[in-house]
N, C-alpha and C positions, 0 to 999 in steps of 0.2 A: 261204396257206390256214390257216384258223383256225375253231374252233368254241368259242363261249363261251355260258355261261348266267349269268343274274343272278336271284337270288331265286326259283329254281325250286321250286315247291311243287305237290304233287298229292295229291288225295284223291278217293276214290269216294263217291258220294252216300250220306249217312248214316253215313259211317265217319271215323275219325281219319285225319289226313294220313299217307300212306306215307312222305313225306320233305318237309322244309321248308327253304326258303332255301338251295338248293344253288347255289353259285357255282363254276364250273369253267372252265378254259381248256385246250383241246387244240390242240397245234401239232405239225407234223411232226417226226420225228426221235426218237421214243421210244414205247415200248409202255406203255399205261395199263391198270391193273386196276381193276375196279369190284367191291368186296368188300361183304359184309354178310350177315346171317342170312337164312334163308328168310322171305319175307314183308316184307322191308325195301324192296322196290320196285325191285330191280335191272332186271328185265325191263321194267317199266313205264318206267323212266328211259330205257332203250335205245329204246323205241318213241317216246318224246317227242323224243329227240335225232335219230331218223330222220325226224321230221316227220310221223309217222303219227297221233299223238295230241296234242292241244293240252294244255298243262299247266293246272292250275287257276289258277295265277298265276305270274308271272315270265316271262322271255324266253329264247329260244334264237336265237343269231345264227350263221349259217353263211356265212363269208366264203370265197369261192373254192371252195366245195364244190358240185359239179355232179352227182355220182353217189354213191349210198349202197348198200352191200351189207349184208344182214342174214343172219346164220347162227343159226338157232334151235336151241335145245337138242335138240328132237325132230326128226330129219330127215324130210323128206317128198320123195318122188320119184315118178316114173312107173314102175309095177311092171314093165311089159314093155319098158322101154328099158334099154340097157346103161349101165354107169358111164361109158364113153367118150361115149355120146350126151349124157349129162347135162353132162359137162365141156365138150363142144364147143358146146353150145347158146348159152351167153353169147358165145362167140367169133363164132359165126355172126350173132348179133344185132348184133355190133359191126362186121360187114361182112367178116369173113374168108371166103375161099373154103373149101369143105368140106375139101379135102385139107390146106390150111394149118391149119384149125381142128383137125383130128384130130391133126396133128403136135404142135401146141401143147398140146392137151388131154392127149395121152399124156405129155408132159413134166410137166405139172401133176400128173397122177395119180402119176407116179413120185416127185415131190416129197413127196407124202403117203403114200408106200409103198403105192400102189394099182395099180401097174403090172400085177401078176399077176391083177387082177380087172377089167381094163379091158373085157373082153368079157362080163362077168357081168351078168345082169339085176338091176335094183335090188332086186327082191323077194327075191333070193337073197343079198344082202349082209348081213353081220352089222351090229349096231347101231353098232359102232365104225367099220366100213368106210363105212357110210352117212353117219355124222357127218363123217368126213374128206372124203368126196366132196362134201358140201355146202360145206365150206371151199374145196375146189378150184374148185367152181363160182363161189363168191364172188370168188375171186382172178381167175378167168377174165374176170369182168365189169370188171376194172380200176377199182375204185371209188376215189374220193377219201377216203371215210369208210367204214371197215369196222367193223361192230358184231357182236360174237361172244358168244353166250350159252352159257356152260359148255362150252367146246370139248373138255375132257379128261374129261368126266364118265363116258364109257363106254370109255375107252382104257386099254390097258396102259401101263406106264411107258415103254417104248421108243417107242411111238406118241405118247404125250404129249410126250416130249422133242422129237420131230420136229415136231409141230404148234407147240410153243412156239418152236422155232427158225425155222420158216417165218413165223410171225406177227411175230417180232422183225425178220426180214429185210424184211418188208413195211413195218413202221414205219420202219426205217432208210432205205427207198427213197423216203420222202416222203409216204406215206399217213398218215392219221389212223386209229389202230387202238385200239379200246376193247374190253376183254374182261371180261365179267361172270363171276365165278368164285368157287368156294369152295376151289380147289386152291392150296395154299401154294407148290407148284412154279411155278405160273403167276405168283403174286404175287412170288416171289423173282426172276423173270426180267424183271419190269416196272420201268420207270424211275419211274413215278408210280403211287400207289395212292389211289383215292378210296373212302371208307368210308361206307356208309349204315347207319343203325341203330346197334346197340351193339357190332358186331364190331370188333376191333382186330388 
């Protein structure tokens, strides 16, 4: 399994290029950080890698990647459904029986320190809880490629550490994991750092 780009360039009509000639290779076995200042194109690059937006020029090659999960910076859910409902849904879509899906979903919620809010409606979750729930849902989908946008932006240090640990474990398990971030704690936990714009 491998994701590669060659000469990847993207610009919006009438604007300067967000980034130019990005060559990268993602392979299993390591966590990759995507760094750069605001406006450098991190989120746009994620959407291109996911296959949602074509680049202005260059190529993206996905070898052996059949499923992609995206975790946006701003979490969205169904207001009147519980955290457990959200985490179980991707498992049901994969063919789990309801009882088995709930057992697995409860374990995933515990991984993200959400066990205590499993029965809470989405609209009553804090921003940090909702963000971690979206990560749990993405993991439940069992993706080959996991793209995560600013996963620790709304988290306290303890929750951030747990999220970083889980993402690292996912990368070690054979998935491709790319994390767009400004957080130096995330950067320090990554095996590879890709920088857009002038950030170092």
